[in-house]
C-alpha positions as CSV (number, residue, x, y, z in Angstrom):
1,M,0.0,0.0,0.0
2,R,1.2,3.5,-0.8
3,S,2.4,5.8,2.0
4,Y,0.1,8.6,2.9
5,R,2.6,11.1,1.5
6,A,3.0,9.3,-1.8
7,E,-0.7,8.8,-2.2
8,N,-1.5,12.5,-1.6
9,S,1.4,13.6,-3.8
10,R,-0.1,11.5,-6.6
11,K,-3.5,12.9,-6.0
12,D,-2.2,16.5,-6.1
13,R,-0.5,15.7,-9.5
14,V,-3.7,14.4,-11.0
15,L,-5.8,17.2,-9.6
16,R,-3.5,19.7,-11.2
17,A,-3.8,17.9,-14.5
18,L,-7.6,18.0,-14.2
19,L,-7.6,21.7,-13.6
20,S,-5.2,22.3,-16.5
21,R,-7.6,20.4,-18.8
22,G,-10.6,22.5,-17.8
23,R,-12.3,19.9,-15.5
24,P,-12.5,21.8,-12.2
25,W,-15.7,20.0,-11.2
26,L,-13.7,16.7,-11.3
27,A,-10.8,18.2,-9.5
28,A,-13.1,19.5,-6.7
29,A,-14.4,16.0,-6.3
30,G,-11.0,14.6,-5.3
31,L,-9.6,11.2,-6.6
32,A,-9.4,7.7,-5.2
33,G,-7.0,4.9,-5.9
34,V,-9.6,2.4,-6.9
35,V,-7.8,0.3,-9.4
36,G,-7.9,-3.4,-10.2
37,V,-7.5,-5.9,-13.0
38,G,-10.9,-7.6,-13.4
39,R,-12.5,-8.0,-10.0
40,L,-10.5,-9.0,-6.9
41,V,-12.8,-11.1,-4.7
42,A,-12.2,-11.0,-1.0
43,G,-8.6,-10.1,-1.7
44,P,-5.9,-8.9,0.8
45,E,-5.5,-5.4,-0.7
46,V,-7.5,-2.6,0.6
47,S,-8.3,0.4,-1.6
48,P,-7.5,3.9,-0.2
49,A,-10.5,5.7,1.2
50,T,-12.3,7.9,-1.3
51,V,-12.8,11.6,-0.5
52,E,-16.5,12.4,-0.5
53,V,-17.3,16.1,-1.2
54,A,-20.5,16.0,-3.1
55,T,-23.3,17.9,-1.5
56,E,-26.9,18.7,-2.4
57,E,-25.9,22.4,-2.6
58,N,-23.0,22.1,-5.1
59,G,-24.1,19.0,-6.9
60,L,-20.5,17.8,-7.5
61,L,-19.6,14.2,-8.0
62,S,-17.5,12.4,-5.4
63,S,-14.4,10.7,-6.7
64,A,-16.0,7.3,-6.2
65,Q,-19.1,8.4,-8.1
66,Y,-17.1,9.8,-11.0
67,I,-15.1,6.6,-11.3
68,E,-18.1,4.4,-11.1
69,A,-19.9,6.6,-13.7
70,A,-16.9,5.9,-16.1
71,V,-16.9,2.2,-15.4
72,T,-20.7,1.8,-15.9
73,P,-21.8,4.9,-17.9
74,S,-25.4,5.8,-17.9
75,D,-25.5,5.8,-21.8
76,A,-23.7,2.4,-22.1
77,N,-24.5,0.3,-25.1
78,E,-24.8,-3.5,-25.2
79,L,-20.9,-3.7,-24.9
80,G,-20.9,-1.6,-21.8
81,V,-19.2,1.3,-23.7
82,S,-20.3,4.9,-23.5
83,T,-21.8,6.2,-26.8
84,R,-20.4,9.7,-26.0
85,W,-17.0,10.8,-27.2
86,D,-14.3,12.4,-25.1
87,L,-11.7,12.3,-27.8
88,P,-12.4,14.3,-31.0
89,N,-14.1,12.2,-33.6
90,L,-12.4,13.8,-36.6
91,D,-13.3,12.7,-40.1
92,H,-10.6,11.4,-42.4
93,P,-10.6,9.0,-45.4
94,R,-8.4,6.5,-43.5
95,V,-11.0,6.4,-40.7
96,D,-13.7,5.5,-43.3
97,Y,-11.3,3.0,-44.9
98,W,-10.7,1.1,-41.6
99,V,-14.4,1.2,-40.6
100,G,-15.2,-0.4,-44.0
101,R,-12.5,-3.0,-43.6
102,Y,-13.5,-4.1,-40.2
103,S,-17.2,-4.1,-41.0
104,T,-17.2,-5.8,-44.5
105,D,-14.0,-7.9,-44.9
106,P,-14.8,-11.4,-43.4
107,D,-11.4,-12.0,-41.9
108,M,-11.3,-8.5,-40.4
109,R,-14.8,-8.9,-39.1
110,E,-13.8,-12.1,-37.3
111,K,-10.8,-10.4,-35.8
112,F,-12.8,-7.4,-34.6
113,E,-15.4,-9.7,-33.0
114,G,-12.5,-11.1,-31.0
115,F,-11.6,-7.6,-29.9
116,L,-15.1,-6.9,-28.7
117,R,-15.5,-10.2,-26.8
118,R,-12.1,-9.9,-25.0
119,S,-12.8,-6.3,-24.2
120,G,-15.1,-7.5,-21.4
121,W,-12.2,-9.0,-19.5
122,Y,-10.3,-5.7,-19.2
123,R,-12.6,-2.7,-20.1
124,E,-13.7,-2.0,-16.5
125,M,-10.1,-2.1,-15.2
126,I,-8.9,0.3,-17.9
127,A,-11.9,2.5,-17.4
128,R,-11.1,2.8,-13.7
129,Q,-7.5,3.7,-14.3
130,L,-8.4,6.3,-16.9
131,A,-11.1,7.8,-14.6
132,E,-8.8,7.9,-11.6
133,R,-6.3,10.0,-13.7
134,G,-8.9,12.2,-15.4
135,M,-7.9,10.9,-18.8
136,P,-10.2,10.3,-21.8
137,Q,-12.1,7.1,-21.7
138,D,-11.7,6.7,-25.4
139,L,-8.0,5.9,-24.9
140,L,-9.4,2.4,-24.3
141,F,-9.4,2.0,-28.1
142,L,-5.6,2.4,-28.2
143,S,-5.2,-0.8,-26.3
144,M,-7.8,-2.4,-28.6
145,I,-5.9,-1.7,-31.8
146,E,-2.5,-2.5,-30.1
147,S,-3.3,-6.0,-28.9
148,G,-6.9,-6.8,-29.4
149,F,-7.0,-7.1,-25.6
150,Q,-4.6,-10.1,-25.6
151,P,-2.3,-9.7,-22.6
152,R,0.4,-12.0,-24.2
153,A,0.2,-10.4,-27.6
154,Y,3.7,-10.3,-29.1
155,S,4.7,-8.3,-32.2
156,P,7.5,-8.8,-34.8
157,A,9.1,-5.6,-33.2
158,A,9.3,-7.5,-29.9
159,A,6.5,-5.4,-28.3
160,S,4.3,-7.3,-25.8
161,G,1.2,-7.1,-23.8
162,L,-2.1,-5.2,-23.8
163,W,-0.3,-2.0,-24.6
164,Q,2.5,-3.4,-26.7
165,F,5.5,-2.1,-24.8
166,V,9.0,-2.9,-26.0
167,S,11.3,-4.0,-23.2
168,E,13.2,-0.7,-22.9
169,T,10.1,1.5,-22.6
170,G,8.5,-0.9,-20.3
171,R,11.5,-0.8,-17.9
172,R,11.6,3.0,-18.2
173,Y,8.0,3.1,-16.9
174,G,8.7,0.6,-14.0
175,L,7.8,-2.8,-15.5
176,A,9.9,-5.8,-14.6
177,V,11.1,-7.7,-17.6
178,D,13.5,-10.7,-17.0
179,A,13.8,-14.4,-17.5
180,S,11.0,-15.2,-15.0
181,V,8.6,-12.3,-15.1
182,D,7.4,-10.0,-17.9
183,E,5.1,-7.3,-16.4
184,R,4.4,-6.0,-19.9
185,N,1.9,-8.9,-19.8
186,H,0.5,-7.9,-16.4
187,P,-2.8,-6.2,-17.4
188,E,-3.1,-3.9,-14.4
189,R,0.6,-2.9,-14.1
190,A,1.0,-2.5,-17.9
191,T,-2.1,-0.3,-18.0
192,A,-0.7,1.9,-15.3
193,A,2.6,2.2,-17.1
194,A,0.9,2.9,-20.5
195,L,-1.2,5.7,-19.0
196,D,1.8,7.2,-17.3
197,Y,3.6,7.2,-20.7
198,L,0.5,8.7,-22.6
199,Q,0.1,11.4,-20.0
200,D,3.8,12.3,-20.4
201,L,3.3,12.5,-24.1
202,H,0.2,14.6,-23.8
203,D,2.0,17.0,-21.4
204,R,4.7,17.4,-24.1
205,F,2.4,17.8,-27.2
206,D,-0.9,19.1,-25.8
207,S,-2.7,16.7,-28.0
208,W,-4.1,13.2,-27.5
209,Y,-3.8,12.4,-31.2
210,L,-0.2,13.4,-31.2
211,A,0.4,11.5,-27.9
212,A,-1.0,8.4,-29.6
213,A,1.2,9.0,-32.7
214,A,4.2,9.4,-30.5
215,Y,3.3,6.2,-28.6
216,N,3.5,4.4,-31.9
217,T,6.5,6.0,-33.6
218,G,8.5,7.7,-30.8
219,E,8.2,11.1,-29.1
220,N,11.4,12.5,-30.6
221,R,10.2,12.0,-34.1
222,I,6.9,13.7,-33.5
223,G,8.7,16.5,-31.6
224,R,11.1,17.1,-34.5
225,I,8.3,17.2,-37.1
226,M,6.2,19.6,-35.1
227,K,9.2,22.0,-34.6
228,E,10.0,21.8,-38.3
229,E,6.4,22.5,-39.3
230,F,5.2,24.9,-36.7
231,G,8.3,26.0,-34.7
232,T,7.0,24.4,-31.5
233,E,6.1,20.9,-30.2
234,K,2.9,22.1,-28.7
235,A,-0.2,21.4,-30.8
236,F,-2.8,24.1,-31.7
237,G,-5.5,21.4,-31.5
238,E,-6.1,17.8,-32.3
239,G,-6.1,18.6,-36.0
240,A,-2.3,19.1,-35.8
241,Y,-2.0,15.3,-36.3
242,Y,-3.5,15.5,-39.8
243,R,-1.4,18.6,-40.6
244,I,1.7,16.5,-40.2
245,W,0.1,13.3,-41.4
246,D,2.0,13.0,-44.7
247,R,5.3,13.2,-42.9
248,L,4.6,10.3,-40.6
249,P,5.7,6.7,-41.1
250,R,3.0,4.6,-42.9
251,E,2.1,2.7,-39.8
252,T,1.7,5.9,-37.8
253,R,-0.5,7.5,-40.5
254,D,-3.0,4.7,-39.9
255,Y,-2.6,4.6,-36.1
256,V,-5.0,7.3,-35.0
257,P,-7.5,6.5,-37.8
258,L,-7.5,2.9,-36.6
259,M,-8.2,4.0,-33.1
260,I,-11.1,6.2,-34.1
261,A,-12.5,3.6,-36.5
262,A,-12.5,1.0,-33.6
263,A,-14.2,3.5,-31.4
264,R,-16.9,4.3,-34.0
265,I,-17.8,0.6,-34.4
266,T,-17.7,-0.2,-30.7
267,K,-19.9,2.8,-29.8
268,D,-22.5,1.9,-32.4
269,P,-22.1,-1.9,-33.0
270,A,-25.6,-2.4,-34.4
271,R,-24.9,0.1,-37.2
272,Y,-22.0,-2.0,-38.4
273,G,-23.5,-5.5,-37.8
274,F,-21.7,-6.3,-34.5
275,D,-24.8,-6.2,-32.2
276,H,-24.7,-10.0,-31.9
277,V,-21.3,-10.0,-30.1
278,A,-21.4,-10.4,-26.3
279,P,-18.4,-9.3,-24.3
280,E,-16.8,-11.7,-21.8
281,Q,-17.4,-11.1,-18.2
282,P,-14.7,-9.4,-16.2
283,L,-12.2,-11.8,-14.7
284,E,-12.8,-12.5,-11.1
285,Y,-10.0,-13.8,-8.9
286,E,-8.5,-14.3,-5.5
287,E,-4.8,-13.9,-4.6
288,V,-2.5,-16.3,-2.8
289,V,1.3,-16.3,-2.1
290,T,3.2,-19.2,-3.5
291,D,6.7,-20.5,-3.2
292,A,9.5,-20.1,-5.7
293,A,9.9,-22.5,-8.6
294,M,6.4,-23.9,-8.5
295,T,4.7,-24.9,-11.7
296,F,1.2,-23.8,-12.7
297,T,0.3,-27.5,-12.8
298,Q,1.1,-27.9,-9.1
299,I,-0.7,-24.6,-8.3
300,A,-3.8,-25.6,-10.3
301,S,-3.9,-29.1,-8.7
302,A,-3.7,-27.7,-5.2
303,A,-6.5,-25.2,-6.0
304,G,-8.7,-27.7,-7.8
305,V,-8.8,-25.6,-11.0
306,K,-7.6,-26.0,-14.6
307,V,-4.1,-25.1,-15.5
308,D,-5.3,-22.8,-18.3
309,E,-7.3,-20.8,-15.7
310,V,-4.1,-20.2,-13.8
311,Q,-2.3,-19.2,-17.0
312,Q,-5.1,-16.8,-18.0
313,L,-5.0,-15.0,-14.7
314,N,-1.2,-14.8,-14.5
315,P,0.0,-14.0,-18.0
316,Y,3.1,-12.1,-16.7
317,L,4.7,-15.2,-15.2
318,K,6.9,-16.9,-17.7
319,N,7.4,-20.6,-18.3
320,S,4.2,-21.5,-16.6
321,R,5.9,-21.4,-13.2
322,T,6.7,-18.9,-10.4
323,P,10.2,-17.4,-10.4
324,G,13.0,-19.6,-9.1
325,D,14.4,-17.0,-6.6
326,R,11.4,-15.6,-4.8
327,R,7.8,-16.1,-3.6
328,V,5.2,-14.2,-5.5
329,V,1.4,-13.5,-5.5
330,V,-0.5,-15.7,-7.8
331,R,-4.1,-15.2,-8.9
332,L,-6.6,-18.0,-8.8
333,P,-10.3,-18.2,-10.0
334,A,-12.7,-16.8,-7.4
335,G,-13.5,-19.4,-4.8
336,A,-10.3,-21.5,-5.2
337,R,-8.2,-19.9,-2.5
338,G,-9.6,-22.0,0.4
339,A,-8.7,-25.3,-1.3
340,F,-5.3,-24.0,-2.2
341,Q,-4.5,-23.0,1.3
342,V,-5.5,-26.5,2.6
343,N,-3.6,-28.4,-0.1
344,W,-0.5,-26.3,-0.7
345,P,1.5,-27.4,2.4
346,R,1.3,-31.0,1.0
347,Y,2.9,-29.9,-2.3
348,I,5.7,-28.1,-0.4
349,S,6.3,-31.1,1.8
350,K,6.5,-33.4,-1.3
351,T,8.9,-31.1,-3.0
352,A,11.2,-30.8,0.0
353,T,11.2,-34.6,0.4
354,R,12.1,-35.2,-3.2
355,M,14.9,-32.6,-3.1
356,A,16.3,-33.9,0.1
357,S,16.5,-37.5,-1.3
358,S,18.1,-36.5,-4.6
359,D,21.9,-36.8,-5.2
360,G,24.1,-33.7,-5.0
361,P,23.4,-30.4,-3.3
362,V,19.8,-29.2,-2.8
363,S,18.8,-26.7,-5.5
364,R,15.6,-24.9,-6.2
365,T,16.8,-23.6,-9.6
366,P,14.5,-25.0,-12.4
367,T,16.3,-27.1,-15.0
368,Y,15.4,-28.6,-18.3
369,R,16.3,-32.1,-19.4
370,V,17.3,-32.2,-23.1
371,R,15.2,-34.5,-25.2
372,R,15.8,-36.1,-28.6
373,G,15.3,-33.4,-31.3
374,D,15.8,-30.5,-29.0
375,S,17.9,-27.5,-30.1
376,L,19.4,-24.8,-27.9
377,G,17.4,-22.2,-29.7
378,G,14.1,-24.0,-29.2
379,I,14.8,-24.5,-25.4
380,A,15.8,-20.8,-25.1
381,E,12.5,-19.7,-26.8
382,K,10.4,-21.9,-24.6
383,N,11.9,-20.5,-21.4
384,G,12.0,-16.8,-22.4
385,L,15.7,-16.6,-22.9
386,S,18.0,-15.7,-25.7
387,V,20.5,-18.4,-26.9
388,S,23.4,-16.3,-25.6
389,E,21.7,-16.1,-22.1
390,L,21.1,-19.9,-22.1
391,R,24.8,-20.5,-23.1
392,R,26.0,-18.2,-20.4
393,L,23.8,-19.7,-17.7
394,N,25.2,-23.2,-18.5
395,G,28.8,-22.3,-19.3
396,L,28.4,-23.6,-22.9
397,K,30.9,-22.6,-25.5
398,S,28.8,-23.7,-28.5
399,D,25.2,-24.6,-29.3
400,R,25.9,-28.4,-29.1
401,I,23.8,-30.2,-26.5
402,Y,23.1,-33.9,-25.9
403,E,20.0,-36.0,-24.9
404,G,19.7,-36.3,-21.2
405,Q,21.7,-33.1,-20.4
406,R,20.2,-30.9,-17.8
407,L,20.3,-27.1,-18.5
408,R,19.6,-24.3,-16.1
409,V,16.7,-22.3,-17.5
410,T,16.3,-19.3,-15.1
411,T,18.6,-16.6,-13.9
412,G,17.4,-17.0,-10.3
């Protein structure tokens, strides 16, 4: 839990941002740290108290009321999304093009249906974080076009997660990326990092369209083009994006049109023939603390749930196991924590007995036994390592391995 000083410093920063964006009624209401991925059921974390200032006389929303209004808007459509816009809905031929592709091309329609279904898992969490910061709710659609709401989405450019961070930017915004953990794939933490980044970009360019373009192609490129065109990085309005549109890389020229096209369809699904799509329900979970180097199979067995349920709720843990060097919090389907707490000591006891009876020194470091047909590159990829890392971990001078050989596969 954040310290009182840190929490209030953070609130002050967001309140100043609200005032600077012409939203004094929200700033007056105060803000609360009500954030979660999906719905934490009877979890150990306690949200900071909200500051209630609404009165019959002033008619202001409290912070909690404002956040809940964003999560469950009064004008929500069948997908739970507000039909109002809080980003400019600017017309452009490429917006029309992408609306047409998604609504008429069979393969693209199927892809977009997946976007809409999976949005149910994470929409509420993202809406809460956006509301807490006073940021536009329509930034939800940036995540939609980045990943289709797939927390393990991985691009050819090595970007990963709901918000498609590359490792360097993810680490810059506080996400752990190593051989055991990739927080780019942690829906809640990656969302917080992405919104920090987008807010920084908006502060630099005074435009959400330009912030989105910079998120895609890099802030320095956008800054350089803006200075060359207008003598300043600061935008005169959201239309500045289209004023520099022809100087942007091809992918970035389509980036904002894709976001707006996705928003147009999602806000009015019946118009485009998507009214039959039902979003998934938000993920509900409980949290437990597990020991180092435990597999998802062991965890699922102890909790009496399916392995793929554990995988879905913990996409940031690599190799389908907990890190080899530390205990971590693992999420389980709602209602499974009791069984886990009863059964888990038995698994720990079995593991300790097996390790004590094995030859050689006791080790908790996970290893991999080489099988016929294995290659060093294939083993490295399965375990989230580069070939050079795998060679270094095992003191190998070449890529030659042999059947039965045991290789260390974590840095812990």
